[in-house]
N, C-alpha and C positions, 0 to 999 in steps of 0.2 A: 549475577544480575538479580536484583530484588524487585518487589512490587512497585516501588517508586520509580525505578529505572524503566520498567516496562510501561508504566502509565505515561511517563515523560516521552518515551519513544512513540507511543501511539498518539499522544497529543501532537507531537511533531509530524507524524505521518499524515494525520488528518489535515493539519495546516498546509503541508506541502502538496497533498493531493488537491485541496481546494484551490490553491494558487495555480496548479497545473491546469485544472479544468477552466479556470478563469482565463488563462492565456490561450487555451485551445478554443474558447468561445469566440475569440476575435477572428478566427479563420472563416473563410467561406466554406460552403458545403464541398465544393470541388477540392479545395486545399485539404480539408479534413480527411477526405477519402482518397486523395492522390497516393498511388503506390510509390513509395520512396525507397523501395528495395531494402527496407529495414526488416528486423526479425519478425515483425507482425505486419509488415506492409506499410500501412498508413498510420497517421496519427490516431484516427478512429480505431483501427485494429489494435494498436498498442494500448490505447486507453481501455478498451474492452478487455484486453489481456490483464492489465493491472487490476481492474475491477474484478475479473474472474478469480485472480489470485487472492484478493482480499476476501471474497466470498467462500472459495473452496477451503481455504485454511480455517476460516471461522467454523465452517461446518465440521471439519476434521476435529477441531478442539471440542466441538459439541458431540463428538463420537458418531458422526455421520461420515460416510465416504461417497460423495457424489461420483458418478461414473464418467462425467464429462465436464469440461470447462465451457464457459459461455462462448458463443460465436458472435462475431460482429453483426451477423444477420438478426440476432436476437434483439439488438438495440440499434435500429436503423438511423436514429438521429442522435446528436449530442444531448438533446433534451432527455431522450430515453436513457442514455448512459448516466446522466446526472441524477435522474430520478431513482434509478436502481442503486446508484452509488450512495445516495442519501439513506436509503433503506438499509443497505448492508452496513454502512458506517454507524448508523444508530444502534443496530444490533451488536456490532463489533465493540463499540465503546461501552455498552452495557456489560458485555462480557469482560472487557478489560478492567472496568471498575470493580468487578466481582472477584478477580483473582486474589489468591492469598499466597503467602510465602510457601505454604505446603503445596497448594495446587500447582504452582509454577514448577515444582520439582517432580511432579507425577509423570510417569511414562505414559504416553498415549500412543496407541496403535491405530493405524488407519490403512486403508487400501487406496493406492493411487489410481489414476485413470487407466493404467495398464493392467490393473488387477494385482499388483505387487503389494505385499504387506510390509510396512515400515513402522518403526517405533522410535520415538524421541521424547525427551522431557518437554513439557509444555513450554517452558521458557525458551528453549532453543527453537521450537517451531515459531514462536512469536517473534523472536529476533530475526529468523529467516524471512518472515513475511515483510517486515519493514525493509530489510536489505533488498528483497526482490522488488518491492515497489520503488525503492530508490534507484535501483539499476535501470528499470524501465522508464522512470521519470527522466533519467539522463538521456535515454534514447529519444523520448518525445522532445526534450530540449534541443537536441541536435536536429530533429526534423523541423521544428519550428524555425530554427535558424536557416535551414535549407529553403524554407518557404518564404523567407524574408520577414518573418513575424518576430515579435519580441517575446523571448522566453521568460518565465518567472524564475526569480532567484529562490531556490528551495534548499539551500545549504542549512545544515543543522545549526551552525553558528548564527546565520541570519535569523532563524527562528528564535534563538536565545536573545538576539539583539532587539527584535520587535516584541518579544514577550518577556520582559525583564522579571516577571513574577516567577519564571522558571529557573532563574539564576540563583542557586542556593549555595551554601558553603560546600566546597568540594570535600567529598569523602573518598579517601584513597587508602588502599592497603599499604601504601608506601609512606603514610603519614602526611604531614602538611605538604602541599604542593608549592 
């Protein structure tokens, strides 16, 4: 995975998160906070978990090791979630724009919230975060359907369809596709 691939993934991730927040904004406060027996309870709880992941991994890339994830109580309204998300996303995208082919391959050590030390190349950590966010966006999509709300289409290929500037010549280790 190279710098261009990482930047594409993060442009996609930002687009998909924006669509998810727009879909969630159509819920009532009760729907947003209703416990749906999902891994993080409610739509609100899951959104805060996604946001927390985006934040904590950024901090780890910056050689900080936060001791705790965010709590839904830290962001009592969707407006609070969105405000913090915009702040984290701004800092995250500045970081993404600054990565180099060399920095992507550097090993980064961090301490997780349990106090365990782990080491991975930056590019793998960055791939993990997009995968993590995609997984939990899928959970929110299922919860939106449970609530009778319209989920957002956040597939990567939908992103490419609505953002044709991201469709470039395929580069493949197998030659022409």
